[in-house]
DOMARNU-530153 format. One record per residue (C-alpha): chain; residue number from 1; x, y negated, z negated. Coordinates in steps of 0.02 Angstrom, whole numbers, plus 50000, padded with zeros to 5 digits. Layout:
N
+-------+-----+-------+-------+-------+
! kette !  nr !     x !     y !     z !
+-------+-----+-------+-------+-------+
!     A ! NUM !     X !     Y !     Z !
...
+-------+-----+-------+-------+-------+
//
This chain:
396
+-------+-----+-------+-------+-------+
! kette !  nr !     x !     y !     z !
+-------+-----+-------+-------+-------+
!     A !   1 ! 55895 ! 43234 ! 41641 !
!     A !   2 ! 55979 ! 43387 ! 41721 !
!     A !   3 ! 55816 ! 43484 ! 41717 !
!     A !   4 ! 55727 ! 43339 ! 41802 !
!     A !   5 ! 55852 ! 43326 ! 41944 !
!     A !   6 ! 55855 ! 43515 ! 41961 !
!     A !   7 ! 55666 ! 43519 ! 41976 !
!     A !   8 ! 55667 ! 43380 ! 42105 !
!     A !   9 ! 55801 ! 43471 ! 42205 !
!     A !  10 ! 55700 ! 43632 ! 42204 !
!     A !  11 ! 55543 ! 43538 ! 42259 !
!     A !  12 ! 55638 ! 43455 ! 42403 !
!     A !  13 ! 55711 ! 43624 ! 42456 !
!     A !  14 ! 55540 ! 43704 ! 42457 !
!     A !  15 ! 55467 ! 43559 ! 42556 !
!     A !  16 ! 55608 ! 43570 ! 42684 !
!     A !  17 ! 55583 ! 43758 ! 42699 !
!     A !  18 ! 55397 ! 43735 ! 42728 !
!     A !  19 ! 55430 ! 43599 ! 42856 !
!     A !  20 ! 55558 ! 43708 ! 42946 !
!     A !  21 ! 55435 ! 43853 ! 42945 !
!     A !  22 ! 55300 ! 43743 ! 43020 !
!     A !  23 ! 55419 ! 43682 ! 43157 !
!     A !  24 ! 55474 ! 43860 ! 43192 !
!     A !  25 ! 55294 ! 43920 ! 43203 !
!     A !  26 ! 55248 ! 43778 ! 43319 !
!     A !  27 ! 55393 ! 43819 ! 43433 !
!     A !  28 ! 55357 ! 44005 ! 43438 !
!     A !  29 ! 55167 ! 44008 ! 43430 !
!     A !  30 ! 55071 ! 44059 ! 43584 !
!     A !  31 ! 55048 ! 43913 ! 43703 !
!     A !  32 ! 54882 ! 43824 ! 43703 !
!     A !  33 ! 54783 ! 43895 ! 43850 !
!     A !  34 ! 54773 ! 43774 ! 43996 !
!     A !  35 ! 54674 ! 43883 ! 44117 !
!     A !  36 ! 54545 ! 44022 ! 44109 !
!     A !  37 ! 54574 ! 44195 ! 44186 !
!     A !  38 ! 54444 ! 44308 ! 44103 !
!     A !  39 ! 54575 ! 44441 ! 44066 !
!     A !  40 ! 54603 ! 44537 ! 43905 !
!     A !  41 ! 54762 ! 44641 ! 43891 !
!     A !  42 ! 54802 ! 44788 ! 43781 !
!     A !  43 ! 54953 ! 44898 ! 43748 !
!     A !  44 ! 54973 ! 45051 ! 43857 !
!     A !  45 ! 54880 ! 45198 ! 43783 !
!     A !  46 ! 54951 ! 45375 ! 43791 !
!     A !  47 ! 54826 ! 45409 ! 43930 !
!     A !  48 ! 54884 ! 45259 ! 44032 !
!     A !  49 ! 55066 ! 45305 ! 44006 !
!     A !  50 ! 55034 ! 45485 ! 44061 !
!     A !  51 ! 54947 ! 45428 ! 44221 !
!     A !  52 ! 55079 ! 45300 ! 44268 !
!     A !  53 ! 55242 ! 45397 ! 44245 !
!     A !  54 ! 55331 ! 45279 ! 44366 !
!     A !  55 ! 55310 ! 45135 ! 44241 !
!     A !  56 ! 55405 ! 45129 ! 44078 !
!     A !  57 ! 55320 ! 44969 ! 44021 !
!     A !  58 ! 55168 ! 44867 ! 44067 !
!     A !  59 ! 55005 ! 44795 ! 44000 !
!     A !  60 ! 54835 ! 44878 ! 44010 !
!     A !  61 ! 54688 ! 44775 ! 44072 !
!     A !  62 ! 54564 ! 44807 ! 43930 !
!     A !  63 ! 54422 ! 44691 ! 43982 !
!     A !  64 ! 54376 ! 44578 ! 44127 !
!     A !  65 ! 54241 ! 44446 ! 44098 !
!     A !  66 ! 54104 ! 44442 ! 44228 !
!     A !  67 ! 54112 ! 44300 ! 44356 !
!     A !  68 ! 54287 ! 44255 ! 44297 !
!     A !  69 ! 54437 ! 44225 ! 44413 !
!     A !  70 ! 54501 ! 44399 ! 44372 !
!     A !  71 ! 54333 ! 44479 ! 44416 !
!     A !  72 ! 54323 ! 44381 ! 44580 !
!     A !  73 ! 54499 ! 44442 ! 44623 !
!     A !  74 ! 54442 ! 44623 ! 44606 !
!     A !  75 ! 54536 ! 44666 ! 44445 !
!     A !  76 ! 54449 ! 44800 ! 44343 !
!     A !  77 ! 54476 ! 44871 ! 44169 !
!     A !  78 ! 54593 ! 45019 ! 44167 !
!     A !  79 ! 54722 ! 44947 ! 44286 !
!     A !  80 ! 54900 ! 44922 ! 44226 !
!     A !  81 ! 54990 ! 44757 ! 44254 !
!     A !  82 ! 55169 ! 44795 ! 44303 !
!     A !  83 ! 55224 ! 44618 ! 44350 !
!     A !  84 ! 55161 ! 44438 ! 44358 !
!     A !  85 ! 55233 ! 44328 ! 44495 !
!     A !  86 ! 55371 ! 44456 ! 44518 !
!     A !  87 ! 55424 ! 44457 ! 44335 !
!     A !  88 ! 55412 ! 44629 ! 44255 !
!     A !  89 ! 55285 ! 44644 ! 44115 !
!     A !  90 ! 55343 ! 44742 ! 43963 !
!     A !  91 ! 55207 ! 44708 ! 43834 !
!     A !  92 ! 55028 ! 44648 ! 43822 !
!     A !  93 ! 55088 ! 44497 ! 43723 !
!     A !  94 ! 55206 ! 44447 ! 43863 !
!     A !  95 ! 55068 ! 44462 ! 43994 !
!     A !  96 ! 54952 ! 44360 ! 43883 !
!     A !  97 ! 55081 ! 44222 ! 43856 !
!     A !  98 ! 55118 ! 44208 ! 44042 !
!     A !  99 ! 54935 ! 44193 ! 44089 !
!     A ! 100 ! 54896 ! 44073 ! 43945 !
!     A ! 101 ! 55034 ! 43957 ! 44006 !
!     A ! 102 ! 54952 ! 43939 ! 44177 !
!     A ! 103 ! 54854 ! 43781 ! 44214 !
!     A ! 104 ! 54685 ! 43764 ! 44298 !
!     A ! 105 ! 54705 ! 43781 ! 44486 !
!     A ! 106 ! 54868 ! 43878 ! 44472 !
!     A ! 107 ! 54882 ! 44041 ! 44568 !
!     A ! 108 ! 54953 ! 44198 ! 44485 !
!     A ! 109 ! 55000 ! 44357 ! 44577 !
!     A ! 110 ! 54980 ! 44516 ! 44474 !
!     A ! 111 ! 55056 ! 44682 ! 44527 !
!     A ! 112 ! 54932 ! 44815 ! 44473 !
!     A ! 113 ! 54928 ! 45005 ! 44462 !
!     A ! 114 ! 54757 ! 45086 ! 44461 !
!     A ! 115 ! 54773 ! 45232 ! 44341 !
!     A ! 116 ! 54597 ! 45296 ! 44377 !
!     A ! 117 ! 54642 ! 45360 ! 44551 !
!     A ! 118 ! 54743 ! 45509 ! 44606 !
!     A ! 119 ! 54897 ! 45445 ! 44696 !
!     A ! 120 ! 54942 ! 45286 ! 44603 !
!     A ! 121 ! 55015 ! 45150 ! 44713 !
!     A ! 122 ! 55047 ! 44967 ! 44670 !
!     A ! 123 ! 54942 ! 44826 ! 44741 !
!     A ! 124 ! 54964 ! 44637 ! 44727 !
!     A ! 125 ! 54813 ! 44533 ! 44677 !
!     A ! 126 ! 54811 ! 44343 ! 44673 !
!     A ! 127 ! 54691 ! 44246 ! 44561 !
!     A ! 128 ! 54665 ! 44059 ! 44539 !
!     A ! 129 ! 54641 ! 44000 ! 44359 !
!     A ! 130 ! 54484 ! 43902 ! 44315 !
!     A ! 131 ! 54475 ! 43762 ! 44188 !
!     A ! 132 ! 54335 ! 43837 ! 44084 !
!     A ! 133 ! 54236 ! 44000 ! 44069 !
!     A ! 134 ! 54087 ! 44019 ! 44188 !
!     A ! 135 ! 53931 ! 43919 ! 44150 !
!     A ! 136 ! 53829 ! 44001 ! 44016 !
!     A ! 137 ! 53978 ! 44101 ! 43953 !
!     A ! 138 ! 54049 ! 43970 ! 43834 !
!     A ! 139 ! 54124 ! 44057 ! 43683 !
!     A ! 140 ! 54077 ! 43997 ! 43510 !
!     A ! 141 ! 54239 ! 43999 ! 43410 !
!     A ! 142 ! 54366 ! 43940 ! 43539 !
!     A ! 143 ! 54463 ! 44102 ! 43552 !
!     A ! 144 ! 54617 ! 44107 ! 43663 !
!     A ! 145 ! 54564 ! 44123 ! 43843 !
!     A ! 146 ! 54678 ! 44272 ! 43867 !
!     A ! 147 ! 54681 ! 44397 ! 43725 !
!     A ! 148 ! 54811 ! 44528 ! 43683 !
!     A ! 149 ! 54773 ! 44668 ! 43564 !
!     A ! 150 ! 54853 ! 44830 ! 43508 !
!     A ! 151 ! 54748 ! 44981 ! 43551 !
!     A ! 152 ! 54717 ! 45100 ! 43406 !
!     A ! 153 ! 54820 ! 45260 ! 43406 !
!     A ! 154 ! 54739 ! 45416 ! 43474 !
!     A ! 155 ! 54696 ! 45562 ! 43362 !
!     A ! 156 ! 54812 ! 45711 ! 43358 !
!     A ! 157 ! 54759 ! 45885 ! 43411 !
!     A ! 158 ! 54709 ! 46006 ! 43275 !
!     A ! 159 ! 54817 ! 46160 ! 43257 !
!     A ! 160 ! 54763 ! 46304 ! 43370 !
!     A ! 161 ! 54634 ! 46196 ! 43458 !
!     A ! 162 ! 54544 ! 46273 ! 43605 !
!     A ! 163 ! 54614 ! 46144 ! 43726 !
!     A ! 164 ! 54795 ! 46098 ! 43752 !
!     A ! 165 ! 54866 ! 45928 ! 43706 !
!     A ! 166 ! 54853 ! 45880 ! 43888 !
!     A ! 167 ! 54666 ! 45856 ! 43868 !
!     A ! 168 ! 54703 ! 45701 ! 43762 !
!     A ! 169 ! 54774 ! 45613 ! 43914 !
!     A ! 170 ! 54603 ! 45609 ! 43994 !
!     A ! 171 ! 54559 ! 45681 ! 44165 !
!     A ! 172 ! 54739 ! 45695 ! 44226 !
!     A ! 173 ! 54701 ! 45852 ! 44327 !
!     A ! 174 ! 54614 ! 45787 ! 44483 !
!     A ! 175 ! 54627 ! 45916 ! 44622 !
!     A ! 176 ! 54622 ! 45844 ! 44797 !
!     A ! 177 ! 54474 ! 45920 ! 44890 !
!     A ! 178 ! 54516 ! 45998 ! 45058 !
!     A ! 179 ! 54403 ! 46040 ! 45205 !
!     A ! 180 ! 54430 ! 46167 ! 45342 !
!     A ! 181 ! 54491 ! 46112 ! 45514 !
!     A ! 182 ! 54531 ! 46218 ! 45664 !
!     A ! 183 ! 54497 ! 46276 ! 45839 !
!     A ! 184 ! 54488 ! 46454 ! 45899 !
!     A ! 185 ! 54624 ! 46563 ! 45822 !
!     A ! 186 ! 54708 ! 46416 ! 45732 !
!     A ! 187 ! 54645 ! 46341 ! 45570 !
!     A ! 188 ! 54700 ! 46249 ! 45415 !
!     A ! 189 ! 54645 ! 46131 ! 45277 !
!     A ! 190 ! 54656 ! 45941 ! 45262 !
!     A ! 191 ! 54585 ! 45803 ! 45151 !
!     A ! 192 ! 54414 ! 45734 ! 45191 !
!     A ! 193 ! 54416 ! 45616 ! 45339 !
!     A ! 194 ! 54549 ! 45706 ! 45441 !
!     A ! 195 ! 54515 ! 45768 ! 45617 !
!     A ! 196 ! 54585 ! 45883 ! 45751 !
!     A ! 197 ! 54696 ! 45778 ! 45865 !
!     A ! 198 ! 54743 ! 45916 ! 45985 !
!     A ! 199 ! 54746 ! 46103 ! 46010 !
!     A ! 200 ! 54804 ! 46232 ! 46133 !
!     A ! 201 ! 54845 ! 46418 ! 46123 !
!     A ! 202 ! 54964 ! 46441 ! 45976 !
!     A ! 203 ! 54958 ! 46258 ! 45920 !
!     A ! 204 ! 54853 ! 46147 ! 45809 !
!     A ! 205 ! 54875 ! 45960 ! 45778 !
!     A ! 206 ! 54774 ! 45869 ! 45644 !
!     A ! 207 ! 54785 ! 45688 ! 45587 !
!     A ! 208 ! 54710 ! 45563 ! 45467 !
!     A ! 209 ! 54577 ! 45450 ! 45541 !
!     A ! 210 ! 54660 ! 45299 ! 45461 !
!     A ! 211 ! 54846 ! 45269 ! 45451 !
!     A ! 212 ! 54990 ! 45369 ! 45521 !
!     A ! 213 ! 54984 ! 45548 ! 45455 !
!     A ! 214 ! 55007 ! 45699 ! 45569 !
!     A ! 215 ! 55020 ! 45885 ! 45532 !
!     A ! 216 ! 55061 ! 46010 ! 45669 !
!     A ! 217 ! 55082 ! 46198 ! 45681 !
!     A ! 218 ! 55154 ! 46268 ! 45841 !
!     A ! 219 ! 55208 ! 46440 ! 45900 !
!     A ! 220 ! 55275 ! 46495 ! 46069 !
!     A ! 221 ! 55395 ! 46616 ! 46150 !
!     A ! 222 ! 55569 ! 46545 ! 46160 !
!     A ! 223 ! 55752 ! 46595 ! 46166 !
!     A ! 224 ! 55898 ! 46476 ! 46155 !
!     A ! 225 ! 55952 ! 46332 ! 46042 !
!     A ! 226 ! 55816 ! 46309 ! 45911 !
!     A ! 227 ! 55880 ! 46138 ! 45855 !
!     A ! 228 ! 55876 ! 46070 ! 46033 !
!     A ! 229 ! 55700 ! 46139 ! 46054 !
!     A ! 230 ! 55641 ! 46057 ! 45892 !
!     A ! 231 ! 55718 ! 45890 ! 45939 !
!     A ! 232 ! 55636 ! 45892 ! 46110 !
!     A ! 233 ! 55469 ! 45943 ! 46034 !
!     A ! 234 ! 55475 ! 45797 ! 45910 !
!     A ! 235 ! 55520 ! 45672 ! 46045 !
!     A ! 236 ! 55377 ! 45735 ! 46152 !
!     A ! 237 ! 55252 ! 45720 ! 46010 !
!     A ! 238 ! 55303 ! 45547 ! 45949 !
!     A ! 239 ! 55376 ! 45468 ! 46105 !
!     A ! 240 ! 55539 ! 45411 ! 46026 !
!     A ! 241 ! 55716 ! 45479 ! 45998 !
!     A ! 242 ! 55730 ! 45572 ! 45833 !
!     A ! 243 ! 55868 ! 45572 ! 45704 !
!     A ! 244 ! 55873 ! 45741 ! 45616 !
!     A ! 245 ! 55968 ! 45794 ! 45461 !
!     A ! 246 ! 56081 ! 45947 ! 45471 !
!     A ! 247 ! 55981 ! 46110 ! 45461 !
!     A ! 248 ! 55951 ! 46177 ! 45287 !
!     A ! 249 ! 55926 ! 46364 ! 45265 !
!     A ! 250 ! 55765 ! 46413 ! 45178 !
!     A ! 251 ! 55712 ! 46583 ! 45109 !
!     A ! 252 ! 55645 ! 46717 ! 45227 !
!     A ! 253 ! 55744 ! 46655 ! 45377 !
!     A ! 254 ! 55666 ! 46482 ! 45392 !
!     A ! 255 ! 55760 ! 46321 ! 45428 !
!     A ! 256 ! 55715 ! 46147 ! 45366 !
!     A ! 257 ! 55759 ! 45980 ! 45444 !
!     A ! 258 ! 55703 ! 45805 ! 45393 !
!     A ! 259 ! 55683 ! 45678 ! 45532 !
!     A ! 260 ! 55651 ! 45494 ! 45566 !
!     A ! 261 ! 55636 ! 45380 ! 45717 !
!     A ! 262 ! 55654 ! 45197 ! 45764 !
!     A ! 263 ! 55465 ! 45173 ! 45761 !
!     A ! 264 ! 55460 ! 45198 ! 45573 !
!     A ! 265 ! 55399 ! 45378 ! 45569 !
!     A ! 266 ! 55478 ! 45509 ! 45456 !
!     A ! 267 ! 55444 ! 45683 ! 45393 !
!     A ! 268 ! 55505 ! 45861 ! 45402 !
!     A ! 269 ! 55495 ! 46014 ! 45512 !
!     A ! 270 ! 55516 ! 46192 ! 45451 !
!     A ! 271 ! 55538 ! 46328 ! 45582 !
!     A ! 272 ! 55596 ! 46506 ! 45614 !
!     A ! 273 ! 55661 ! 46585 ! 45773 !
!     A ! 274 ! 55634 ! 46773 ! 45776 !
!     A ! 275 ! 55624 ! 46904 ! 45913 !
!     A ! 276 ! 55612 ! 46776 ! 46053 !
!     A ! 277 ! 55475 ! 46676 ! 45968 !
!     A ! 278 ! 55479 ! 46511 ! 45873 !
!     A ! 279 ! 55354 ! 46454 ! 45742 !
!     A ! 280 ! 55361 ! 46280 ! 45667 !
!     A ! 281 ! 55264 ! 46172 ! 45543 !
!     A ! 282 ! 55283 ! 45984 ! 45554 !
!     A ! 283 ! 55230 ! 45837 ! 45443 !
!     A ! 284 ! 55251 ! 45654 ! 45493 !
!     A ! 285 ! 55210 ! 45497 ! 45392 !
!     A ! 286 ! 55268 ! 45314 ! 45388 !
!     A ! 287 ! 55445 ! 45301 ! 45324 !
!     A ! 288 ! 55389 ! 45186 ! 45183 !
!     A ! 289 ! 55267 ! 45319 ! 45121 !
!     A ! 290 ! 55382 ! 45470 ! 45122 !
!     A ! 291 ! 55391 ! 45486 ! 44932 !
!     A ! 292 ! 55204 ! 45517 ! 44913 !
!     A ! 293 ! 55145 ! 45549 ! 45091 !
!     A ! 294 ! 55264 ! 45688 ! 45141 !
!     A ! 295 ! 55207 ! 45809 ! 45004 !
!     A ! 296 ! 55024 ! 45784 ! 45046 !
!     A ! 297 ! 55041 ! 45796 ! 45235 !
!     A ! 298 ! 55166 ! 45937 ! 45214 !
!     A ! 299 ! 55038 ! 46036 ! 45116 !
!     A ! 300 ! 54914 ! 46008 ! 45258 !
!     A ! 301 ! 55039 ! 46071 ! 45387 !
!     A ! 302 ! 55088 ! 46224 ! 45286 !
!     A ! 303 ! 54906 ! 46274 ! 45264 !
!     A ! 304 ! 54890 ! 46302 ! 45452 !
!     A ! 305 ! 54904 ! 46470 ! 45537 !
!     A ! 306 ! 54871 ! 46537 ! 45712 !
!     A ! 307 ! 54826 ! 46715 ! 45754 !
!     A ! 308 ! 54940 ! 46771 ! 45895 !
!     A ! 309 ! 54968 ! 46944 ! 45969 !
!     A ! 310 ! 55157 ! 46923 ! 45962 !
!     A ! 311 ! 55161 ! 46864 ! 45780 !
!     A ! 312 ! 55261 ! 46968 ! 45655 !
!     A ! 313 ! 55161 ! 47101 ! 45565 !
!     A ! 314 ! 55102 ! 47060 ! 45388 !
!     A ! 315 ! 55206 ! 47126 ! 45246 !
!     A ! 316 ! 55201 ! 47138 ! 45057 !
!     A ! 317 ! 55215 ! 46981 ! 44953 !
!     A ! 318 ! 55384 ! 46959 ! 44871 !
!     A ! 319 ! 55406 ! 46903 ! 44691 !
!     A ! 320 ! 55481 ! 46734 ! 44735 !
!     A ! 321 ! 55326 ! 46680 ! 44831 !
!     A ! 322 ! 55211 ! 46574 ! 44719 !
!     A ! 323 ! 55027 ! 46623 ! 44714 !
!     A ! 324 ! 54977 ! 46440 ! 44745 !
!     A ! 325 ! 55068 ! 46435 ! 44913 !
!     A ! 326 ! 54993 ! 46588 ! 44997 !
!     A ! 327 ! 54829 ! 46653 ! 45066 !
!     A ! 328 ! 54712 ! 46774 ! 44980 !
!     A ! 329 ! 54764 ! 46907 ! 45107 !
!     A ! 330 ! 54943 ! 46884 ! 45049 !
!     A ! 331 ! 54892 ! 46904 ! 44868 !
!     A ! 332 ! 54815 ! 47070 ! 44922 !
!     A ! 333 ! 54978 ! 47125 ! 45003 !
!     A ! 334 ! 54965 ! 47064 ! 45184 !
!     A ! 335 ! 55074 ! 46907 ! 45199 !
!     A ! 336 ! 55100 ! 46826 ! 45369 !
!     A ! 337 ! 55236 ! 46703 ! 45420 !
!     A ! 338 ! 55134 ! 46551 ! 45366 !
!     A ! 339 ! 55134 ! 46618 ! 45188 !
!     A ! 340 ! 55324 ! 46630 ! 45186 !
!     A ! 341 ! 55346 ! 46460 ! 45269 !
!     A ! 342 ! 55237 ! 46385 ! 45132 !
!     A ! 343 ! 55365 ! 46429 ! 44998 !
!     A ! 344 ! 55427 ! 46252 ! 45034 !
!     A ! 345 ! 55275 ! 46190 ! 44936 !
!     A ! 346 ! 55374 ! 46226 ! 44779 !
!     A ! 347 ! 55493 ! 46086 ! 44828 !
!     A ! 348 ! 55347 ! 45972 ! 44875 !
!     A ! 349 ! 55261 ! 46011 ! 44708 !
!     A ! 350 ! 55098 ! 46054 ! 44791 !
!     A ! 351 ! 54990 ! 46209 ! 44786 !
!     A ! 352 ! 54823 ! 46278 ! 44847 !
!     A ! 353 ! 54680 ! 46328 ! 44733 !
!     A ! 354 ! 54498 ! 46372 ! 44764 !
!     A ! 355 ! 54338 ! 46407 ! 44669 !
!     A ! 356 ! 54214 ! 46549 ! 44685 !
!     A ! 357 ! 54111 ! 46446 ! 44809 !
!     A ! 358 ! 54256 ! 46445 ! 44931 !
!     A ! 359 ! 54299 ! 46261 ! 44907 !
!     A ! 360 ! 54484 ! 46221 ! 44926 !
!     A ! 361 ! 54588 ! 46100 ! 44824 !
!     A ! 362 ! 54767 ! 46039 ! 44814 !
!     A ! 363 ! 54856 ! 46029 ! 44645 !
!     A ! 364 ! 55028 ! 46003 ! 44572 !
!     A ! 365 ! 55068 ! 46175 ! 44500 !
!     A ! 366 ! 55204 ! 46109 ! 44384 !
!     A ! 367 ! 55092 ! 45978 ! 44306 !
!     A ! 368 ! 54912 ! 46038 ! 44318 !
!     A ! 369 ! 54923 ! 46212 ! 44241 !
!     A ! 370 ! 54830 ! 46227 ! 44075 !
!     A ! 371 ! 54899 ! 46358 ! 43958 !
!     A ! 372 ! 54745 ! 46355 ! 43846 !
!     A ! 373 ! 54593 ! 46324 ! 43955 !
!     A ! 374 ! 54419 ! 46379 ! 43903 !
!     A ! 375 ! 54429 ! 46530 ! 44018 !
!     A ! 376 ! 54613 ! 46565 ! 43991 !
!     A ! 377 ! 54770 ! 46495 ! 44074 !
!     A ! 378 ! 54744 ! 46420 ! 44246 !
!     A ! 379 ! 54694 ! 46266 ! 44344 !
!     A ! 380 ! 54536 ! 46170 ! 44302 !
!     A ! 381 ! 54433 ! 46027 ! 44369 !
!     A ! 382 ! 54296 ! 45929 ! 44283 !
!     A ! 383 ! 54126 ! 45939 ! 44366 !
!     A ! 384 ! 53957 ! 45896 ! 44292 !
!     A ! 385 ! 54031 ! 45870 ! 44120 !
!     A ! 386 ! 54107 ! 46044 ! 44119 !
!     A ! 387 ! 54276 ! 46114 ! 44167 !
!     A ! 388 ! 54278 ! 46236 ! 44312 !
!     A ! 389 ! 54424 ! 46357 ! 44324 !
!     A ! 390 ! 54507 ! 46364 ! 44495 !
!     A ! 391 ! 54597 ! 46515 ! 44566 !
!     A ! 392 ! 54766 ! 46509 ! 44656 !
!     A ! 393 ! 54783 ! 46535 ! 44843 !
!     A ! 394 ! 54708 ! 46471 ! 45006 !
!     A ! 395 ! 54560 ! 46557 ! 45084 !
!     A ! 396 ! 54614 ! 46560 ! 45268 !
+-------+-----+-------+-------+-------+
//
C-alpha cells in the first residue's frame, strides 16, 4: 500500500515539474514574430569590437534580406546596432527579441554604427515592419523572422607569425588620403574635396566643400598683446565674439588656446610671437563635432607652411619631435616653425605618412603602427590585395 501511494506521489511530482517547466518555457520563450524585418543579428566579433571602441555592447547585423524593410531602410551587413527606439542593445538575442515583438506596420528606429568606414559616427534609421517576407521569398520551414546567432570564435595567431595580432581585426589601418592645396609660397594638405577659401601674402585658408570645417595658417609682423591679436583675428574670420580658454604653454615657445562662439563654432589656435612676428595655425569645426572633427582639421592646419623672408631660420630636429609630425626637410635636419608647431599632433593623435609615389596620408601613430609588418615595423595600407609600407613625414 505504502509503495503504491509513494509511486503515485512521485508520478504527480514529476507531472507537476513537467507542467511547471512547460509554463516557464512558454513565459520565457522568444515571442512569436508578428512582423517581418529581414534582419539577422549576430554577436559582436573581435573585428567589430576593435572597430567600434566607443561601444561596449551591441549587436552585429549579420544579414539583410533583399527587398525587406531593413534593406529598403538602407541597413547593410556589418553595421552595429547600438540601440532600438532609444533602448541600448547589449546582445544579439535582445535585439532579436525586440524586433520580433514588433507588429506589422510598426516603426522601429535603430541607432547604427558603420564599422566599415573610417570615422565611425552613429546614425538613426527607421524601418516599418511588414506582415510577411517579400513575394517569392517565402521560407519553407517557418523560421523566426528575425534570427540571432553566435558568431564562431576567430582563430588565434600562431607563435612568431609574420603579422601581428592586429591583422586579425581586419583592415583597421585605413590611412586618410590627403591632397596638396596651396597658392604661391603657401601650401598644405587636406582630405579630398577641400578647396582654397582665401589666400594672401603669408596666409592660407582652406575649407571643406561640405559642412563647416576651416583650417588657416597666418603669419605677419606684429608687436604687442598676442592674445588680443588672436581674439581680433578670430572675430574677423568668423564674424562673432569669441570665448577663449586661458593660454596654455606648448613646447618650443608656442601657445595654445581653444575657442568657441555663439554661432556654434569651436576649435583651437596655436601661435608663437617671436622677434616682432606672429605665426598662427587655426582649426574650426562645429561645436558638436569637436571630438572627431578637431583632430582631423587640426592636422590639416598644422600641415600648412608659408615661405617668408622674415621666418626663423631652419634648425636641427630635436628628439621630442615625432617623425610623423614633421616634413622630410626636418627629418634631414632643417626644421622650420611649422614642424615645431605640429608637435601638437601628438595630442590630437594624428600623424603624416607618405609612400614612394609622393602620396600623403593621415594616420593615428599610437594605433596604426605595426611592429611586425612584412617589410619591418612601420605604417601600412592595403592596396590591390597587398600591404604597402608608408614612411613617416609630410612632403612639403
